KEMARLUM-554876 format. One line per field, with one value per residue: residue number from 1; x, y negated, z of N, C-alpha, C in turn. Coordinates in pm, 1 decimal, decimal comma. Example, Ala and Ser with C-alpha at 12.3 -4.5 7.8 and 13.67 -1.06 7.14 Angstrom:
# KEMARLUM-554876
nr 1_2
n_px 1319,0_1285,0
n_py 569,0_225,0
n_pz 780,0_708,0
ca_px 1230,0_1367,0
ca_py 450,0_106,0
ca_pz 780,0_714,0
c_px 1320,0_1290,0
c_py 330,0_-3,0
c_pz 780,0_787,0
# end
This chain:
# KEMARLUM-554876
nr 1_2_3_4_5_6_7_8_9_10_11_12_13_14_15_16_17_18_19_20_21_22_23_24_25_26_27_28_29_30_31_32_33_34_35_36_37_38_39_40_41_42_43_44_45_46_47_48_49_50_51_52_53_54_55_56_57_58_59_60_61_62_63_64_65_66_67_68_69_70_71_72_73_74_75_76_77_78_79_80_81_82_83_84_85_86_87_88_89_90_91_92_93_94_95_96_97_98_99_100_101_102_103_104_105_106_107_108_109_110_111_112_113
n_px 83,1_50,0_206,0_36,8_87,8_354,6_693,6_705,2_435,6_398,5_577,6_451,6_206,1_301,4_413,1_183,0_39,7_219,6_214,0_-52,8_-47,9_135,7_-1,0_-201,4_-495,4_-804,2_-1100,1_-1280,2_-1240,4_-1303,3_-1403,8_-1246,1_-938,7_-713,2_-475,0_-281,6_-201,1_-203,3_55,9_8,5_-254,4_-603,7_-720,5_-499,1_-427,3_-593,4_-483,4_-529,9_-402,8_-193,0_-273,9_-474,9_-794,8_-1098,9_-1392,0_-1650,8_-1882,1_-2008,0_-2119,9_-2237,7_-2190,1_-1928,5_-1835,1_-1769,5_-1664,6_-1889,3_-2082,9_-1959,9_-1960,7_-2237,3_-2314,9_-2168,2_-2280,1_-2525,6_-2474,7_-2499,6_-2306,2_-2235,0_-2145,0_-2062,9_-2063,6_-1844,8_-1796,7_-1555,0_-1474,1_-1199,9_-966,4_-793,9_-916,3_-1170,2_-1261,3_-1355,5_-1466,1_-1527,7_-1650,1_-1660,3_-1682,3_-1560,2_-1443,7_-1186,9_-1086,0_-915,2_-1021,5_-981,3_-1063,9_-1118,4_-994,2_-894,7_-695,5_-548,2_-552,7_-636,6_-588,4
n_py 118,3_-222,3_-502,6_-782,7_-1040,2_-1150,8_-1279,4_-1482,2_-1562,7_-1668,0_-1883,4_-2034,7_-2092,5_-2247,7_-2459,9_-2569,4_-2651,0_-2844,0_-3024,4_-3113,5_-3237,1_-3439,1_-3595,0_-3683,5_-3677,0_-3798,7_-3708,9_-3807,1_-4070,0_-4406,4_-4734,4_-5033,2_-5103,5_-5372,2_-5402,6_-5579,8_-5929,9_-6208,1_-6442,6_-6784,1_-6790,6_-6879,1_-6719,0_-6625,0_-6848,6_-6842,4_-6665,9_-6393,0_-6076,2_-5817,3_-5471,0_-5504,1_-5412,8_-5440,1_-5526,8_-5644,0_-5832,9_-6144,5_-6083,9_-5835,9_-5498,9_-5336,1_-5052,1_-4908,0_-4936,3_-4957,3_-5062,4_-5306,7_-5423,7_-5438,0_-5629,2_-5852,5_-5889,5_-5997,3_-6256,9_-6597,1_-6775,5_-7083,5_-7351,5_-7096,8_-7010,0_-6788,6_-6527,2_-6329,5_-6043,5_-5895,3_-5644,2_-5801,4_-6039,3_-6300,2_-6474,1_-6766,3_-6921,7_-7132,8_-7050,3_-7058,6_-6874,1_-6561,7_-6346,2_-6251,2_-5995,4_-5705,5_-5393,9_-5052,8_-4729,6_-4654,6_-4879,1_-5220,8_-5328,0_-5557,4_-5910,5_-6171,1_-6489,9
n_pz 0,0_-80,0_65,4_178,5_291,5_209,0_210,9_17,6_0,9_258,4_246,9_48,3_180,1_395,6_249,7_133,3_362,4_464,0_250,7_261,6_511,8_455,4_269,4_427,2_460,6_578,8_650,8_829,8_842,6_921,7_876,6_744,8_615,7_595,7_363,3_254,1_251,2_52,0_53,7_129,7_46,6_92,0_287,9_427,0_565,8_778,8_946,0_898,3_876,2_729,4_770,5_955,6_1079,9_920,1_1070,0_1077,7_872,5_875,1_1127,1_1079,7_1092,8_916,1_809,6_588,1_242,6_84,3_261,2_313,9_53,2_15,0_207,9_120,0_-130,9_-66,0_-9,4_-102,7_-311,0_-266,9_-130,9_109,0_451,3_602,7_826,0_941,3_1123,2_1259,9_1375,0_1508,5_1570,5_1528,5_1237,5_1075,0_779,8_492,2_169,2_-184,1_-381,4_-502,8_-245,2_-257,0_-213,1_-301,5_-374,7_-280,3_-247,1_91,1_182,3_195,4_-37,5_-101,6_-44,3_-251,5_-403,8
ca_px 0,0_125,5_197,6_-26,9_155,1_498,4_768,6_662,5_304,0_418,2_640,2_345,5_114,2_370,6_424,5_49,4_10,9_304,4_163,0_-175,7_-6,9_202,8_-103,5_-273,4_-636,3_-883,7_-1239,5_-1357,5_-1194,6_-1411,1_-1350,3_-1178,5_-809,0_-657,9_-339,3_-188,8_-258,8_-113,1_106,4_-42,7_-396,9_-691,3_-742,2_-378,3_-424,1_-672,9_-403,9_-567,1_-275,8_-194,6_-298,1_-588,5_-914,1_-1216,0_-1496,8_-1783,3_-1897,1_-2120,7_-2172,6_-2296,1_-2083,5_-1887,7_-1747,2_-1733,0_-1660,8_-2027,0_-2146,7_-1897,4_-2014,3_-2378,1_-2324,0_-2114,9_-2374,1_-2636,4_-2434,2_-2513,4_-2181,8_-2247,6_-2050,6_-2120,6_-1974,7_-1822,6_-1735,6_-1496,1_-1419,3_-1101,3_-914,5_-712,1_-994,6_-1277,9_-1218,4_-1465,6_-1426,2_-1624,2_-1603,6_-1752,2_-1672,9_-1513,6_-1364,0_-1047,9_-1043,6_-896,1_-1063,9_-939,2_-1110,4_-1166,7_-906,7_-880,6_-554,8_-487,1_-635,4_-575,5_-649,0
ca_py 0,0_-346,5_-597,8_-904,4_-1160,2_-1141,0_-1402,3_-1582,4_-1611,7_-1753,8_-2007,4_-2108,3_-2142,8_-2356,2_-2573,0_-2630,2_-2720,3_-2964,7_-3118,5_-3172,0_-3328,3_-3554,3_-3677,0_-3738,2_-3705,9_-3808,0_-3715,2_-3876,9_-4209,1_-4501,2_-4869,4_-5084,4_-5157,5_-5473,7_-5356,2_-5691,7_-6062,6_-6289,5_-6563,5_-6909,0_-6783,9_-6939,3_-6624,6_-6617,1_-6965,6_-6808,3_-6564,8_-6253,5_-6012,3_-5678,6_-5361,9_-5528,0_-5338,7_-5523,8_-5469,0_-5691,6_-5948,3_-6221,9_-6008,3_-5709,0_-5398,8_-5287,8_-4936,6_-4853,1_-5033,4_-4975,6_-5156,3_-5436,8_-5474,7_-5469,1_-5756,2_-5959,6_-5914,0_-6075,7_-6395,8_-6691,3_-6851,2_-7224,2_-7273,9_-7018,4_-6988,2_-6645,6_-6493,3_-6196,2_-5997,3_-5789,1_-5591,0_-5905,2_-6155,8_-6345,0_-6583,7_-6827,9_-7015,6_-7154,3_-6997,0_-7089,7_-6771,5_-6430,3_-6348,9_-6223,4_-5863,1_-5601,3_-5275,3_-4920,7_-4629,1_-4711,2_-4985,7_-5340,9_-5317,7_-5688,2_-6029,9_-6259,5_-6621,8
ca_pz 0,0_-90,6_174,8_126,9_340,0_186,8_238,3_-81,1_39,4_375,9_199,9_-20,0_282,5_466,5_157,1_120,0_488,6_468,4_150,2_315,6_618,4_394,2_206,0_541,6_437,4_700,2_608,2_931,6_843,5_934,3_882,3_626,1_652,5_506,6_334,4_238,0_235,8_-29,1_118,5_75,9_12,0_193,1_395,9_509,4_653,5_896,8_1017,5_873,4_841,1_682,8_865,2_1043,2_1042,4_903,1_1153,2_1039,7_785,1_929,6_1242,4_1036,6_1092,0_783,7_828,1_457,8_132,7_40,2_353,2_289,0_-73,8_36,4_280,5_35,2_-241,2_-13,4_7,9_-214,1_-309,0_-307,2_-49,6_217,2_565,1_620,2_953,9_936,4_1249,4_1239,6_1500,5_1570,9_1607,5_1441,6_1152,7_1002,7_675,9_384,1_42,3_-292,9_-485,1_-462,4_-123,2_-287,8_-171,1_-402,0_-302,6_-326,6_-151,3_217,1_228,0_115,8_-73,4_-82,5_-55,3_-348,7_-411,6
c_px 87,4_103,0_144,9_49,1_307,2_563,8_727,0_527,7_316,8_481,6_536,0_247,1_176,3_382,5_289,9_13,6_92,4_257,8_36,7_-141,7_59,6_102,6_-187,1_-418,9_-710,2_-1029,8_-1328,6_-1315,7_-1314,3_-1348,0_-1276,7_-1048,6_-762,7_-511,0_-239,8_-267,4_-158,2_-74,5_48,2_-188,9_-478,6_-707,0_-618,8_-367,8_-507,7_-608,7_-459,4_-443,0_-297,6_-215,4_-404,0_-706,0_-1030,4_-1332,3_-1635,4_-1772,4_-2023,9_-2197,0_-2248,6_-2181,5_-2056,5_-1786,1_-1700,1_-1729,4_-1803,0_-2100,1_-2091,0_-1956,5_-2160,6_-2394,0_-2275,9_-2212,8_-2494,7_-2603,6_-2457,2_-2389,7_-2201,6_-2249,4_-2121,5_-2016,6_-1966,6_-1750,8_-1687,0_-1443,2_-1325,5_-1056,4_-832,8_-790,6_-1102,9_-1233,1_-1338,7_-1408,7_-1536,3_-1565,0_-1707,7_-1748,1_-1632,3_-1426,3_-1217,5_-998,2_-1027,5_-922,4_-1012,9_-975,2_-1164,6_-1076,4_-919,7_-731,8_-485,0_-591,3_-565,4_-649,1_-608,9
c_py -124,4_-434,4_-729,9_-1030,1_-1143,8_-1275,3_-1513,6_-1644,5_-1704,9_-1887,3_-2094,3_-2169,2_-2260,2_-2478,9_-2644,7_-2708,2_-2848,8_-3069,2_-3187,5_-3271,1_-3453,8_-3649,3_-3746,9_-3771,3_-3711,7_-3821,1_-3787,8_-4023,3_-4302,6_-4639,2_-4904,9_-5148,8_-5258,6_-5437,0_-5469,1_-5820,9_-6147,2_-6416,0_-6687,2_-6906,0_-6846,7_-6847,6_-6614,6_-6736,3_-6943,7_-6696,8_-6423,9_-6187,3_-5870,5_-5584,2_-5393,3_-5446,8_-5436,2_-5456,5_-5513,2_-5809,5_-6019,6_-6145,0_-5882,1_-5609,9_-5350,3_-5175,9_-4876,5_-4964,5_-5059,4_-5075,1_-5297,7_-5499,6_-5515,6_-5605,3_-5873,6_-5991,9_-5996,7_-6224,9_-6476,8_-6779,9_-6993,5_-7316,4_-7204,2_-7006,0_-6839,1_-6625,4_-6349,0_-6162,7_-5882,4_-5739,9_-5695,3_-6029,8_-6187,6_-6469,5_-6636,2_-6923,9_-7028,4_-7104,1_-7029,2_-6985,9_-6638,6_-6440,8_-6318,2_-6089,5_-5773,4_-5470,4_-5148,0_-4820,6_-4695,4_-4821,5_-5107,3_-5348,7_-5452,1_-5796,9_-6122,3_-6391,0_-6683,4
c_pz 0,0_30,7_119,5_168,1_331,7_217,6_141,6_-43,9_159,9_336,5_129,9_80,2_357,1_377,4_141,8_246,5_498,2_367,9_200,2_426,4_562,0_330,0_313,0_510,7_570,4_660,7_708,2_941,0_843,1_944,9_755,1_672,0_548,7_486,4_315,2_218,6_159,6_47,0_51,2_35,9_124,0_313,6_485,6_602,6_779,3_977,8_1007,4_817,0_789,8_800,3_970,1_991,4_1035,5_975,1_1107,5_943,8_830,9_1038,0_1204,4_1021,5_949,6_803,0_696,5_354,4_83,6_130,0_332,9_162,1_-60,6_105,4_195,1_-77,2_-195,6_-4,3_-119,3_-209,1_-359,2_-186,9_65,6_327,9_590,1_752,1_944,8_1074,7_1217,5_1376,1_1575,4_1607,9_1506,6_1367,4_1076,2_899,3_573,4_254,7_-63,5_-404,1_-426,0_-337,1_-148,1_-240,0_-293,0_-329,0_-367,0_-217,8_-26,2_269,4_139,2_87,4_-58,3_-92,6_-153,8_-349,4_-543,4
# end
């Protein structure tokens, strides 16, 4: 009878486990992370920094990009006061157009202006 768990199979299993750990998937991920903020942008003047977690938009919780987009789509841009709450504090500012978030998956990759 052939041995099923040979050395090659164990090496393959270990490689797959290490690859999964390296990719670091988190199916229970919740929240939106700000990955970068462009220097000199309006948002950077409010001290919003990279790696902060976006918690709410105008006091409405935003745990996913869909929730964030839903809240932003409700805004009428002419000018509107926006209140962002992050893990580092609450920031209020007026905006007359796009907030400047570049989105990718569950993170805000960067803020542009």
